[in-house]
Structure formats: structure tokens, C-alpha cells
VOGU-3710 file (C-alpha; in Angstrom, 3 decimals, decimal comma):
1> msdssspraa> 0,032/-0,211/0,022  1,248/3,213/-1,073  2,140/5,597/2,077  1,912/9,956/2,265  5,615/9,803/1,817  5,715/7,966/-1,575  5,971/10,227/-4,632  2,787/8,202/-5,904  0,868/8,652/-3,041  -1,202/11,200/-4,547
11> vvatrepega> -0,355/11,209/-8,303  -3,746/11,835/-9,523  -4,362/14,703/-7,169  -1,426/16,379/-7,640  -1,315/16,570/-11,790  -4,036/18,542/-13,191  -3,807/17,420/-16,735  -3,782/13,723/-16,040  -6,692/14,400/-13,501  -8,634/16,170/-16,176
21> allrsltpll> -7,872/13,355/-18,331  -9,084/10,715/-16,005  -12,076/12,520/-15,643  -13,220/13,095/-19,271  -12,534/9,328/-19,381  -14,672/8,325/-16,644  -17,687/10,656/-17,293  -19,407/8,433/-19,844  -19,346/5,342/-17,233  -20,267/7,937/-14,348
31> tewlprqrwf> -23,023/9,414/-15,967  -24,529/5,806/-16,383  -23,635/4,206/-12,814  -23,806/7,143/-10,944  -28,074/7,736/-11,103  -28,548/3,917/-10,624  -27,116/4,096/-7,127  -29,368/4,786/-3,964  -27,638/6,926/-2,441  -27,470/9,666/-5,231
41> agkgrpvsgf> -29,435/12,504/-4,341  -30,030/13,923/-7,740  -32,797/11,507/-9,188  -34,965/12,400/-12,062  -33,107/14,993/-13,397  -30,163/13,893/-16,020  -26,397/14,533/-15,204  -24,711/16,554/-17,856  -20,901/16,676/-16,755  -18,897/16,258/-13,638
51> alvaatellp> -15,973/18,650/-12,257  -13,381/17,091/-10,330  -12,821/18,376/-6,523  -10,083/15,884/-5,651  -8,675/12,540/-7,022  -6,386/10,219/-5,003  -4,860/7,143/-5,176  -5,013/5,117/-2,379  -3,472/2,104/-4,263  -1,258/2,394/-6,939
61> ctsgaapgll> -3,835/2,045/-10,451  -0,664/0,776/-12,311  -0,966/-2,929/-14,808  -0,677/-6,008/-12,884  -2,492/-8,274/-10,951  -2,691/-6,103/-7,962  -5,749/-3,986/-7,747  -5,357/-0,028/-7,720  -7,804/1,687/-5,283  -9,022/5,587/-6,339
71> hllvrarqpg> -10,392/8,007/-4,264  -12,698/10,569/-6,218  -14,518/13,800/-4,955  -16,692/15,017/-8,196  -19,225/17,325/-8,416  -22,399/16,063/-10,676  -23,649/18,548/-12,961  -27,384/18,609/-13,307  -29,644/21,017/-14,883  -32,597/22,037/-12,820
81> gpeqthpvpa> -36,335/21,444/-13,733  -38,630/23,960/-15,295  -39,954/25,131/-11,681  -36,996/26,164/-10,345  -35,685/30,111/-10,852  -32,283/29,725/-9,417  -29,404/27,693/-10,130  -29,249/24,296/-8,637  -25,818/23,760/-6,606  -23,529/20,973/-8,133
91> dcyqlllgvr> -23,907/17,998/-5,608  -20,436/16,395/-4,490  -20,068/12,627/-4,304  -17,238/10,336/-2,416  -16,673/7,583/-4,952  -14,160/4,915/-4,609  -13,324/3,156/-7,387  -11,418/-0,349/-7,802  -9,217/-0,974/-11,014  -8,297/-4,090/-12,181
101> dalppplags> -7,129/-5,443/-15,407  -9,690/-8,085/-15,615  -12,733/-8,560/-12,823  -13,154/-11,930/-10,990  -16,162/-13,779/-11,493  -17,258/-12,734/-7,683  -17,077/-8,684/-8,250  -19,153/-9,079/-11,354  -21,795/-7,279/-9,993  -19,813/-4,745/-9,435
111> lighpadgpl> -18,406/-3,560/-12,653  -18,816/0,561/-13,600  -17,478/0,343/-16,795  -13,928/-0,087/-19,351  -12,554/3,389/-19,760  -11,895/3,958/-23,702  -9,032/6,373/-22,944  -7,278/8,742/-20,777  -4,575/7,133/-17,553  -6,909/3,928/-17,359
121> agrtvyealh> -8,116/2,949/-20,565  -8,515/-0,659/-21,140  -8,422/-1,379/-17,458  -11,473/-2,413/-15,494  -13,243/-0,056/-13,344  -15,438/-1,121/-10,363  -17,313/-0,164/-6,894  -14,529/-1,058/-4,736  -16,387/-1,596/-1,279  -17,191/-4,998/-2,714
131> dprlaavlle> -13,633/-5,852/-3,089  -12,605/-7,041/0,112  -8,943/-6,558/-0,658  -9,592/-2,998/-1,306  -12,224/-2,253/1,515  -9,140/-3,660/4,091  -7,305/-0,699/2,915  -9,760/1,381/4,211  -9,386/0,213/7,828  -5,411/0,455/7,579
141> rlrspgrlgp> -5,385/4,075/6,742  -7,541/4,885/9,465  -5,674/2,443/11,697  -2,825/4,720/10,638  -3,419/8,575/10,928  -1,871/10,383/8,355  -2,045/12,575/5,576  -2,601/11,586/1,814  -2,965/14,108/-0,338  -6,140/16,113/-0,105
151> llfqrergtt> -7,564/13,201/2,692  -6,306/13,300/6,231  -7,228/10,205/8,568  -7,463/10,958/12,306  -7,964/8,480/15,356  -9,363/9,079/18,670  -6,974/8,765/21,620  -6,850/5,759/23,299  -9,076/3,663/21,162  -8,140/0,238/19,920
161> ipqglpprpl> -8,654/-0,970/16,353  -7,534/-4,660/15,348  -5,569/-5,258/12,353  -7,067/-7,952/9,518  -10,541/-7,614/10,077  -12,652/-9,066/7,112  -14,690/-6,616/5,584  -18,792/-6,882/4,979  -20,356/-4,144/3,013  -24,155/-3,401/4,161
171> sveqsnssvv> -27,039/-3,389/1,284  -29,435/-2,129/3,422  -28,439/1,824/3,863  -29,556/4,349/1,154  -28,162/8,090/1,499  -24,854/6,689/2,602  -22,925/3,036/2,629  -21,500/0,952/5,130  -18,801/-1,650/5,745  -18,803/-3,976/9,038
181> ygdshilklf> -15,282/-5,234/9,699  -15,221/-8,088/11,675  -18,122/-7,971/14,521  -16,133/-5,212/16,143  -16,659/-2,089/13,850  -18,280/-0,391/11,293  -17,490/2,015/9,078  -20,118/4,761/7,867  -18,616/6,397/4,129  -20,779/9,619/3,498
191> rrvspginpd> -21,845/9,478/-0,159  -23,291/13,165/-0,693  -20,199/14,981/0,898  -20,053/19,132/1,654  -18,053/21,064/3,306  -18,424/21,476/7,425  -18,001/18,993/10,314  -20,568/16,135/9,626  -23,189/15,668/12,275  -22,665/11,979/12,501
201> lelplalara> -19,131/12,668/13,687  -19,726/15,746/15,698  -22,091/14,882/17,855  -21,172/11,513/18,668  -17,969/12,397/19,482  -19,350/14,908/21,847  -21,366/12,593/23,426  -18,296/10,038/24,034  -16,056/12,935/25,348  -18,862/13,956/27,687
211> gsdrvpapaa> -19,004/10,213/29,345  -22,163/9,155/27,564  -23,114/5,047/26,824  -25,673/5,883/24,543  -23,775/6,166/21,360  -21,008/4,102/19,771  -18,198/6,276/20,113  -16,480/7,075/16,948  -12,612/5,145/16,754  -11,489/7,028/13,768
221> wfearpgerp> -12,423/9,486/10,767  -11,487/10,917/7,669  -12,236/13,991/6,093  -11,111/15,763/2,804  -9,149/19,253/2,557  -9,333/19,703/-1,298  -7,611/23,317/-1,351  -4,667/22,107/0,602  -1,696/20,593/-0,653  0,714/18,490/1,415
231> geggeagepm> 3,173/20,076/3,121  1,711/23,650/2,211  -0,637/24,079/5,076  -2,945/27,523/4,956  -6,451/27,830/5,121  -8,547/26,120/2,377  -12,278/26,197/4,052  -14,089/23,788/6,051  -13,239/20,068/5,489  -15,792/17,702/4,585
241> tlgvlqpflp> -16,337/14,619/6,664  -16,340/11,635/4,506  -16,230/8,633/6,738  -16,491/7,565/10,398  -15,522/4,182/12,055  -17,392/2,942/15,206  -17,690/0,032/17,113  -20,412/-2,307/15,895  -22,906/-3,652/18,135  -24,356/-7,098/17,247
251> gtsdgwqlal> -26,551/-8,731/18,940  -28,795/-5,653/19,071  -32,200/-4,878/17,417  -33,397/-1,685/16,058  -36,579/-0,259/17,854  -38,721/-0,511/14,656  -38,302/-4,478/14,182  -39,016/-4,990/17,704  -42,144/-2,576/17,527  -43,384/-4,294/14,394
261> eslashgdfs> -42,778/-7,791/16,323  -44,703/-6,408/19,275  -47,778/-5,455/17,120  -47,603/-8,796/15,428  -47,666/-10,622/18,420  -49,686/-8,304/20,348  -47,147/-7,810/22,970  -46,760/-4,872/25,617  -43,890/-2,955/24,194  -44,535/-0,044/26,683
271> psartlgqai> -41,706/-0,830/29,101  -39,520/-0,540/26,392  -40,603/2,621/24,888  -40,408/4,260/28,343  -36,889/2,988/28,678  -36,513/4,445/25,436  -37,891/7,568/26,553  -35,064/7,621/29,368  -32,244/7,202/27,006  -33,104/10,079/24,667
281> aevhttlaqa> -33,296/12,291/27,516  -30,122/11,165/28,911  -28,572/12,035/25,119  -30,443/15,396/25,503  -29,107/16,291/28,257  -25,411/15,262/27,698  -25,606/17,151/24,383  -26,882/20,304/26,458  -24,000/19,780/28,786  -21,503/19,484/25,921
291> lpvtalgrrq> -22,351/21,882/23,334  -23,833/25,259/23,134  -27,647/25,930/24,194  -29,436/29,235/23,089  -33,181/30,177/23,162  -35,692/30,872/20,703  -37,548/34,111/20,929  -40,261/35,790/18,649  -38,178/35,841/15,383  -36,926/32,505/15,902
301> lefiasgmne> -40,163/31,028/16,417  -41,573/32,880/13,465  -38,814/31,835/11,078  -39,767/28,246/12,178  -43,612/28,486/11,465  -43,217/30,233/8,604  -40,442/27,300/7,399  -43,164/24,785/8,075  -45,527/26,648/6,275  -43,480/26,943/3,317
311> rleaaaaavp> -42,802/22,947/3,171  -46,876/22,448/3,415  -47,388/24,679/0,500  -44,530/22,867/-1,539  -45,796/19,389/-0,432  -49,532/20,458/-1,164  -48,766/21,409/-4,666  -47,258/18,158/-5,366  -50,037/15,671/-3,345  -53,368/16,859/-4,095
321> alrpyrgklh> -54,805/14,871/-1,117  -53,026/16,936/1,220  -55,030/20,359/0,038  -58,217/20,345/1,745  -56,378/20,155/5,006  -53,854/23,274/4,535  -56,100/25,569/6,400  -56,115/23,560/9,575  -52,271/22,911/9,060  -51,604/26,231/8,498
331> tvfdavaglg> -53,081/26,909/11,760  -51,147/24,455/13,724  -47,720/26,629/12,694  -49,049/29,955/12,977  -49,984/28,832/16,697  -45,898/28,649/17,109  -45,623/31,890/15,814  -48,408/33,230/17,830  -46,646/32,093/21,362  -43,319/33,933/20,109
341> rggrswsaqr> -45,384/37,216/19,782  -46,729/36,588/23,104  -43,852/36,674/24,750  -43,039/32,958/25,115  -39,797/31,558/24,294  -38,137/27,882/24,104  -34,686/26,414/24,706  -32,721/24,929/21,873  -29,601/22,847/21,582  -28,410/20,518/19,585
351> ihgdlhlgqa> -30,245/17,051/18,552  -30,603/14,103/16,750  -32,705/16,066/13,849  -33,872/12,573/12,422  -35,104/10,620/15,251  -36,853/7,494/14,586  -37,336/4,014/15,916  -35,030/2,696/13,429  -32,390/4,807/14,771  -32,316/3,373/18,199
361> lcagddgrws> -30,999/0,018/18,759  -32,143/-2,162/21,876  -29,443/-4,846/23,606  -30,992/-8,353/23,776  -29,697/-8,924/26,933  -30,425/-6,453/28,988  -33,146/-4,162/26,684  -30,582/-1,003/27,106  -31,338/1,212/24,085  -27,818/2,911/22,231
371> vidfegepar> -28,844/5,612/19,552  -27,246/5,568/16,107  -27,260/8,125/12,741  -27,072/11,553/14,266  -26,470/12,873/10,533  -29,737/14,462/10,795  -31,997/14,616/7,359  -29,078/14,105/4,656  -31,081/16,106/1,904  -30,838/19,093/4,340
381> piaerrrpqp> -27,517/21,334/4,324  -25,299/20,666/6,834  -25,406/24,190/8,537  -29,097/23,317/8,814  -28,672/20,310/10,505  -25,890/21,679/13,197  -28,345/24,428/13,933  -29,809/24,315/17,660  -33,301/23,267/17,683  -36,205/22,563/20,551
391> vvrdiagilr> -35,542/18,864/21,602  -39,330/18,398/20,811  -38,551/17,850/17,625  -36,899/14,419/18,246  -39,292/13,270/20,273  -41,955/14,407/17,579  -39,944/11,666/15,092  -40,495/8,938/17,630  -43,922/9,680/17,788  -44,622/9,542/14,225
401> sfdyaacqha> -42,396/6,459/14,021  -45,005/4,741/16,748  -48,138/5,928/14,824  -46,329/4,585/11,375  -45,389/1,081/13,001  -49,681/0,819/14,045  -50,873/2,046/10,683  -48,525/-0,378/8,892  -49,421/-3,150/11,034  -53,060/-2,050/10,585
411> rsspeeagwa> -52,572/-1,989/6,662  -51,922/-5,679/6,894  -54,514/-6,866/9,385  -57,206/-4,391/8,878  -59,420/-6,110/11,697  -56,933/-5,108/14,116  -56,613/-1,106/13,159  -58,475/-0,352/16,409  -55,673/-2,085/18,507  -53,064/-1,063/16,424
421> rewseknrda> -54,125/2,517/17,476  -54,494/1,870/21,054  -51,118/0,064/21,070  -49,727/3,246/19,213  -51,084/5,724/22,056  -50,201/3,385/25,032  -46,485/3,742/23,541  -46,456/7,517/22,794  -47,549/8,100/26,355  -44,916/5,512/27,700
431> ycsgyadasg> -42,418/7,258/25,823  -42,999/10,545/26,653  -43,479/9,583/30,345  -39,881/7,908/30,809  -38,444/11,224/28,933  -40,191/13,365/31,890  -38,665/10,764/34,516  -34,824/11,107/33,186  -35,191/15,103/31,987  -37,916/16,366/34,474
441> sdprdedvll> -39,484/17,579/31,600  -42,578/16,311/30,131  -42,571/16,925/26,429  -46,459/16,390/26,428  -46,605/19,973/28,559  -45,310/21,580/25,334  -48,714/20,762/23,367  -48,392/23,575/20,874  -44,564/23,368/19,752  -44,869/19,451/20,026
451> rayetdkavy> -47,899/19,265/17,699  -46,351/21,689/15,290  -43,449/19,153/14,808  -45,051/16,204/14,651  -47,568/17,956/11,884  -44,053/18,894/9,949  -42,986/15,719/10,100  -46,437/13,899/8,778  -46,221/16,788/5,904  -42,932/15,275/5,205
461> evlyearhrp> -43,718/12,073/5,253  -47,140/12,633/2,745  -44,205/14,157/0,179  -41,952/11,325/0,702  -44,510/8,330/-0,497  -46,298/9,777/-2,685  -42,866/10,291/-4,498  -41,316/6,857/-3,441  -44,228/4,517/-2,233  -47,497/5,607/-3,188
471> awlaipmsav> -49,119/2,542/-1,690  -48,041/4,084/2,036  -49,371/7,252/1,525  -52,507/6,486/3,349  -50,430/6,389/6,324  -49,113/9,672/6,813  -52,523/11,100/5,459  -54,320/9,559/8,423  -52,096/11,496/10,715  -52,889/14,809/8,818
481> qrladt> -56,471/14,000/9,113  -55,836/13,489/12,889  -53,883/16,449/13,558  -56,003/18,503/11,610  -58,713/17,784/13,693  -56,788/18,673/16,995
//
């Protein structure tokens, strides 16, 4: 494996003409391959070209039996639709490309293509994460911190990362990619990246350093600083977080799976819901101690309500079924602004930002909850995801998740719709009670703000299901009807 002192360590990154030729040769392949990936955010708009942000050889891509490993950061140019009046910023994607003379049969499904010209002419280019030899290179880089071209690998002090752990890529994620190493560590790779520390590194790191054991503590991570060259130093803007290595938690089940199992067996999930509320309260308390807390006054509350109203209008324009409820839903959001004008304020702090039952893992032996995936909503800008917010936004996410599980069960067993609704209400109450036990503050006392965030989440779900799973649209629409009548 090449290292940071080798003249070939970042050969593509340091030779501009070769980098341009490389991108030109890969453009026809990436134009076809990239939009088919589950984590590609620009679906529905054609790719008109790419701009190279950085390219680095993690393993030399010379001819021979050994595979090469190429790390790319590229911006995908996509024209906006007719409804867009302003230019759409080009999304930046992290790509890990394997390079071989010929692809072994087990890797056939990872093929991207064969460049017709350029530095890799005649070679085979493929998705590197499916190649155990190349996935292992990432782990070794993280075990040995240092600089490689524009890439900086860092390791948390005092951590132990075993050598030679066999890699296993996961296939269940959509916005990112993950590789499990042995049974001890998991590497999350952010595919759509932007300047600024990713909350999925920042918040678990802050929680772990504050002594919280509710999150898998980051062991290592890597980032890109494309504007810097080795040895030059200087300012190059904010780095891009590219990946985080954390302990893997085998033997756990996520809350969504457990909720569906409880519904199917008519089990009592309320004890688990209560302890989950306690766990989330502990996380919020520690975040408030470790990171700044602010107050939301009239101006900020009006801004929050305005954003909710704008999202409602955009969703109603796309989903006709939402339009009859617009008036009542606007009233829910306007009530938040009204309280702000009346002198009410709320505390705001760093929160999870995209919390649902699937982001909570329960250990089978003691029923203890851990919380994962602090990235927030991946489609939103990082600066927005890092903004302090009321904790009830996270609470509303879990409440919607209980409702979703109950509605999904009722879809498969319509005769149990009434029982499923009772199950949801019982667990929503248990969750809030557990939160109140651990925090000293009952989220149900903040009914106006909590209802607004739950409504905002339901509106988001309506738009998502209409676009991706129309058969599920009735689930969030039932919540819209309930919240509009509250």
C-alpha cells in the first residue's frame, strides 16, 4: 500500500492534466452508473457532466495483478427543472473505484465499466467497497492516522482498532454506504458530502467525550481538504467529513423491528418505550452540557413557523390529497409564531435531527438502548442540520414512528386497526413518561410546539410516500387528518 511519503501517494491529485484526462475518460461511465445508485440524491434530473474536486490513489492504479484503489470527489452537474428559477448547486459525491486488468467473477456485479481512453484506458473500473482487498485498505488507513494528498485520516486517542478484520459491506442503507469489519467495527461512508463537520461525527464524539455510553463512540474518521496540498498548510475552507469508524453493536435489534414484532404478537412494548424515552432524555441532557444552548424568541419562532408553512405549501402543490387540510395545518404552525409574539420562548440545543425507531438499537441481553445515525436529514444542508433546535423535534420523530408502525400493522391486518391505534397511543404515552422521568420535563406539556413538529414531520412523510411509495400514502395522511382535527 502506498503511503503519504511516496511520490505516487496522490499522483492523480497532484497532476492537474492527468486528473482532467482521468475525469473525461470516466465521465461516460459515471453518467450511466451514478444515477442508478441508491444514495444518488439527484434522481429525476439528467447528469450533464462532472467537475473534479479531488482524486487520490489509495493504492497505485498501475497495470498488474494487484488491484488499484482510486478515491474521487466529483461534482455532478444537473440542470434544474422548469419550476426552479435559481441555479441548482452541484452535489459533491465521494466515489471509491477499484481498478483491475480483469474483474474476478465474484465481483462481476460491481462493474462500472472500461474507460476507452485516459490514464485507465483498457482497465476495468468497479465499485471498490465490494472488493475485500480494497475495503481492507480503508481500515488500515484509519488504523494509521496521517495525510494522503487531500485526505486526512484521524484516530481518537486511546482507541484500539484490531488489524486484519474481514470486511463485509452492508446493502440496506440508502443515503450512505457502510462496511462492517469483523464483528467489532463499522465504517459509515458519506456519499453526498459538503464542507463542514458532519453531525454524525460531531455529536457522537461530543457525547462520548462527555462520558455518555448511549452512542457508539467514534474510533477514527477521515476527511477531505481539497484546497490544501501536502506540506503547504494554509486555509482551504471547511473540511468535508468523508467517513466515520465506530464500534459495531452485534446482537442488537432496532426499535422499528421490535415494534413490528410487538404488534404482530400483541405484546406489551410500553416498558421498552419508556426506557427509550429515558435514553433519549439522557442523550439530550448530555448534548446540552457538552455543546452550546440558546433561546428561541419571537423572531426565531416566526422563522420556524414560516419554514413549516412553506414546506406545507410545497407538499400540497405536489400531493393533491393534502390540499383540503392546508387551512387547519397552517393554524397548527401559526400557533407557534403566535406564542412567540406573545412573549413565549423555548430552549434550543443540538439534537439528533432525524430520530425514529430505526435509529435506536436495543441490546437483547439487558434491553439497554443505544442511539445511532446523528447525521440529521441528509437532504438538508449541513449548516442547517447543525443548528440548535428544540428537543421536541426529536420527540415528535419517535411519536410519528410509533404511529407509522401501528398503521403499517393495520394495513396488513385491517381487523386490528383499533387495537393498533391503542398500541400506538399507549407507547407514545410511555415514551413521553420515560422522557419526563429522566429529564424532569414532560414533552406533552409543550403541546403547541410538539404538535407543530409532529405535523411538520407528517407533511414530509406525505411528500416522501407520494414520490417513492404511493401505496403507503394513507399512513401519513391518517396522521394529517388526526392532527388537523386536534
